[in-house]
N, C-alpha and C positions, 0 to 999 in steps of 0.2 A: 471971452478971448483971453489967451495966456500972454499975448504980447511977444511970443517966441516965433520967429519965422519958421516955415516948414523946412527950409533948407538946413536949419540948425538941428533938426531932428532927423536928418537923413531923408527929408522929403515925405515923411509920414507923420500923420497926426498921432498924438498920444493915444494908446489903446484905452477905451472906456472901461471903467471898473465893472467887474462882473456883477450883474444884478441878482439879488437873492431870488430863489424860486418862489413864485406866488402860491397861495393856498389852492387856487383852482387850476391844478395841473393834472395830467392824465393819471399819474401814480396815485395822487390823493383821491381822485374821482373813483378809481378802481377800488381803493380801500373803503370808501363810503358805500359803494355798491355792495361790497361784502357785508358791511354792517346792516344795510337795509335788507339783505337777503335772509338774515337770521330769523326775524319774526315770520317772514314768508315761508321759510323752510319748516319752521315749527308747525305752522298752520297746515301745510301740506302733509307733514309727517303724521299729525294726529287727526287729520280729517277722517270722518266716517269710522271712528274708533281706533284708527291707527293700523289697521290690518288689511286695508284694501290694497291689493297689488298695484293697481293703476295709480292711486295717489302716492304710494310709496315710490313708484317710478318717477313721478313728478318731483317728489322730495329729493330723490337721488340726483335729478338734473340740477336742482337748485344747489345742492351740496357740491356737485362737480363743478359748476360755474364758479362757486366761491373758491374752491381749491385751485382752479386754473388761474383766476385773477390774482390769487396769492402768489403764484409763480411769477407773474408779470409785473406787479406793481413795484416790488422791491428792485427788480432788475432795471426797470425803466427809470426809477428814481436815481439809482447809482450811475447808470449809463449817461443820462442826460442832465445830471446835476439838478435833480428835482427834489432833493431831500429837504424836508421841512420839519419844524418842531411838531406840527400836527401829525405828520406821517410817522414820526418816531414813536408817538404815543398811540395813535389810532391803529397802526398796522398790527402790533401785537395784540391789542384789544380785539380787533376783528378776527384774528387767528383763533384766539382762545374762545371767543363767543361762538364762532362757527362750530369748532370741534366740541366745545362744551355742550351746546344745544343738541347736537347730534347724539352724543353719548348719553346725556340725561334722558332724552326722548326714548332711546333704545332700552335703557334700563327701566324706565317707567312702564314701557310696554312689555317688559319681561323677556326681551330678546337678548339682553346682555347683562351679565352679572354686575351688581352694583359695585363690587370690589374692584372690578376692572375699570369702571368709570372713575372710581375714587383714586386709584393708583395713577391713572393718566392725568386727571385734573390736578391732583396734588403735585405731581411732577411739573406740569406746565406752569401752574400759578407760582409754585415755589421757585422755579428757575427764573421766572420773570422778575419776581421780587428780589432775588439774589443778584441779578444783573444790576438793578438799581442800587443795591447795597454796596457793590464794589465799583460802581461806575466812575467815582472820583479817582480811583487808582488805575483804571484802564477798562477796556472793553473785552469781554469774553467772546471770541469769534465763533461763528457757527462751524461745527466740525462736520466731517464727512459722516460720522455716525449719527449726528443730529439730523442731517438731511435724509439719511436712510430711515431714521425713526419717523420723520414727518411723512415720507412716502408710504411707509408701512402702515402708519395710522390712517392715512387718507384712503388707501386701498381697502384696508380691513373694515373701517367704518362704512365706506361706500358699499361694500358687499353685504354688510349687515342691514343697511337701509333697504336694499332690494329684498323682495320676498323670495329668497332662494330656497330650494329644497334639494334633497338628494346629495350627490357628490359635491356640488358647489357649496352646499351648507357646511359640509365637512371641511372643505378647503378653506372657507372663510374663518373657521375656528382656528386653524393652524396659522393663517395669516395674522389673525389677532394675537395669537400667542407670541409670534415673532415680534409684533409691534409692542407688546407689553414688555418683553425681554429687552428690546432696544430702548424703550422708554426708561426703564429702571437703570440699565447700564450707562446710558448717556447722561442721565440725571446725576448719577454718582460721579461721573467724570467731570461734569460741570461744577459740582460742589468742590472737587479736588482743585480744579483750576481757580475757582473763586478764592479758596483759602490761600493758595500760593500767591495769587495776584494781590490779595489784600496784605499779606505779610510783606511782600516785596515793596508795595507802595508805602506801607508804614515805616519800613526800614529806610527807604529812600528819603522819606520825610524827616525822620529822626536824624539822618546823616547830614541833611541840608541845613539843620538848625545851627 
């Protein structure tokens, strides 16, 4: 009890302090589901030599579920104030693990050039490390180009996972080409933003001394 009558506060009890989000919330659970899907996806992708159309379809379904949950967990965390330190770390790890596993499997099976996998993974891992490098100066927000890149990568990799032939196989080549261009272009833009942010942060720190 505070010893203050309700009438002194306008007839209302003081609002309770907001409780921090617990670890076991829907956003974190979806992130953990994505992490658990990675080894399952790899097993489905490589089952029976990796060229069975039926098993590739199952692998595509696992990949699609991972991509869909990726859309929802971040949105739910922000909308319902479920952001946690675990989610901040695990969410990008789950993203990179899902995409990395798919790309490496495709290149190992000879369906995708290794240089494509290398470019995409180098960009994704590099940008993630760079975000941590400048995080004390500020946060680099996700850009529209970055969201388009993520969509293009997801669609392109999904099309490569499926055993497509004919015109669809040609279309997926061009979708992947667009994804690679967006990957490189947005990566360079993030590097520019990081340099500007770091310089501004260091200048502000020097001015405040």
